[in-house]
N, C-alpha and C positions, 0 to 999 in steps of 0.2 A: 501575399498568397501565391500559391502555385497556379500556373496557367492551366487551361482545360486539357491541353495535349499531355502535359506532365501527369495530371491526375488520371487521365484515361490509360496511359501507358502503365503507370504503377498499379492501377486497379486490375487491368487485364492480366498483368504478370502475376499478381498475387492470387487472382482467381484461378488462373491456369495452373499455378504451382499447387494450390490446394486440391484442385480436381485431379491432377496427376498423382498426388499423394494418396487420395482416397481410392482412385482407380487401381493403383498398384497394391494397396493394402487389401482390397477385396476382389482382386482379379480371379481368385479361385472360388469365389462365392457366387452361387446362382442368384440371379436378379430377384427372384421371389423370396430368397432367404436373407436379403440385405436388411439390416436394421432400418426401421422407418426413419430414424433421425438422419441416417446416411443418405437414404433416398431423397428426403426433403432437402438436405443440404446440396446434393448434386443438382437437383432441379433448380434450386435457388441460384446456384453458380451459373448454370446454363442461361437462366433468365437475365441475370445481371450482365453476363457477357454479351447476350443478344441486344441488351439495351445500352451498351456502351456508346453507340453512335445514334444520334437523332436523325432519322430520315429527312431528306430535303422537303418532302411534301408536308410533313408535320410542322417543320419550321416555318414554311411559307403560309400555313393556315393560322398561325398564332399571331396575336397582336404584338407589335413591336414596342408598345408602350403599356406599362402596367399601372393602372390607377388604383390607389389605396385610399379608401375613405377614412378620414381621420376622426377621432373622437377623443374624449378625455382619457379613456382607458388606453387607447392606442398611443396617445401622446405620452402617457406615463411609461409604457414599454419602450417607446423610442428614446425617451430621455435616459432611461437606465442603460440602454445599449450605447447611447452617445457618451455618457459618463465613463462607461467601461472602455470604449474605444479611445477616448482621450487619455486614459491611463495607460493604454497599450497601443500607441499610434502606429506601430509597425504592422499591426494586424490589418489595417486598411490603407497602408502606405500614406498615412497622414491626411486622408480624405474623410470628412465627417458629414458630407451631405446625405440626405435621406436615401437617395438611390445607391450610394456607395455602401451605406450601413446595411440596407436591406439585402443588397447583393452579397455582402460579406456573411450575413446571417444565413442566407440560403446556401451558399457554398460550404460554410462550415458544417451545417446540418447534413448536407448530402455527403460530404467527404468523410464525416465521422460516424454517421448513423446509417444512411441509406446504403453506402458502398462498403460498409463493414459487415461481413457475414455474421459475426457474433452478435451484432445489434439488430441486423435486418430480420433475423428470425424471431425476435422477441415481440410479444404483443405490446400494445401501448402501455398497459398497466405494468408489465414486466420491465419495460424500458424506463418508466418513471421510477420504479423501485430501485433499479440498478443505479440510476443517476443519483437518487436520494441517498444511496448507500455509500457514495464516494467519500463523504465526510467520515463515515464510520471506518471505511477502509484506511483512510489517512490516520485515524486514531489507532487502528490496529497496527499499522506499520510503526507508529511511534512506540507502542507497547513492545513490539518485537525488538526494536532498536534498544529500548531500555533494558529488556531482559538480556540481550546480548552483552550490553555493558556490565550488567550485574554478574553475568556468568564469567566474563573475562576478569572482572575485579576479584570475584571469589576465587577463581583459579590462581590468580596472582598471590592473593593473601594466603591461600593454602600452601602454595609453593614456598613462600617466605617463611611461614610457620614451620613447615617440615624441615626446611633448611636450618632454621635456628635450633630445632630440637636435636640436631646432630650432636650438639655440645651442651649437655645439661649439667650444671654444677650440682652435685649430689651431697657431698660432704667435704670436710677438711680433715686431713689425716694428722697424725702426731707431729709431722714435720712442717705443718702449716701449709701444705700444698693442697690445692683443690682437686678432688677426685670427681670425675664425670660419670654419669650413669648412661645406660643404653637408651636410645630413643624409644619411648613407650609406644610410639605408633609404628614401629618397624614391624615387618611382616611376622617375624618369629615371636616377638613379644605379644602381639595381638592374638596370635594363634594359641599361645601358651596361657596367657592370663585374661584374655578378653579385654574389653574397653568399655567404659561407661558412656552410653550413647543416648539413653532415655532422656526425654525432656519432661518427664513427670515431676510434679512438685516435690516429691520426696527425695529426688536426686540432687547432688551438688550442681550438676550441669543444668538441671531444670530450674533451680532457684536462681542461678547466675543469669540464665537466659531471661527469666521473668523480670529480674531487676534491670537488665539491659533494655528490655522493651519499655519499661516504665520511664527510664532515663531518656530514651529515644523519643517517646511521646511528649515528655516535658520540653525537650529541646525544640521539637517541631512547633509546639504551641507558642513557645517564646519567640521563635523566629517569625511566626505568623503575625504576632502582635507588633513586632518591630517593623515589619513591612507595612502593616496597616497604618501605623503612626506616620509613615513616610508617604502615605497616599497610594500604596500598592496593595490592592485587595487580592488575596489569593485563597483558594480552598485547598491547596496542596497540603 
C-alpha cells in the first residue's frame, strides 16, 4: 500500500488539476450561470482539499485504540477478507492480523471511494449500483473484443475473396486455354449489372445462407455434446 504522504500528494495534485480545468473552462461564465453540476463539483473539490490534512487537535481527541465488537456476522466478513488477502498477500504486505486487515479495508475504501470525485458525488444507492455493474461492464468489454475480432476476420476474408475473384476461370476456348472473366464485384460491373444481395428465401444467396446457418447450428450442438461427455459443461 502507498503511505499517507503519497496518497495526499497524489490526491491534492489530482484535485488541483481538475479545479484548474473547470476554472479555465468556465472562466467567461458568470457564477450564477454555472451548471449546478459544476458548482457542486467545485465545492466538493474545495472540501476535499480542505480535509487533506487532519488538524492536530482532532487527532489528539481521538482514541488511539479502536475496539470492534465481534459477532458471528462480523467474523464471517472478516474471514472473507482474510481469505482474499491470503490470495493477494501483496495487498497487506503479508500481514493478516485483524488490525492489518481492517486498516487495509479502510485505506482501500478511502483511496478509491472517498477521494475519488467520480465516486464521492454518488449517493450510496448509486455507488452500490455502480459497483454491481462492474461485472456487466466486464461482460460488455468481452463483447466489444469479440466484435472487434469478428470485424477483423470478416475484413480479412473479404479481402481474400476479392483478391481471388481477380482471376475467375470462365470458359475453355477451342485451343484448350482457360479464359478468365471480369471480377463480378468490380465497381464497373456492379454499376452496370447490379449484384444479388437479398437474403430472402427466394434468392440463391438467401437459400445458401439459410443452409449455412443450419450447418453451423448442427456443428455447435455436436461440439457442445462432445464437451459435456468430457465433463465440460457449456451453454455457448
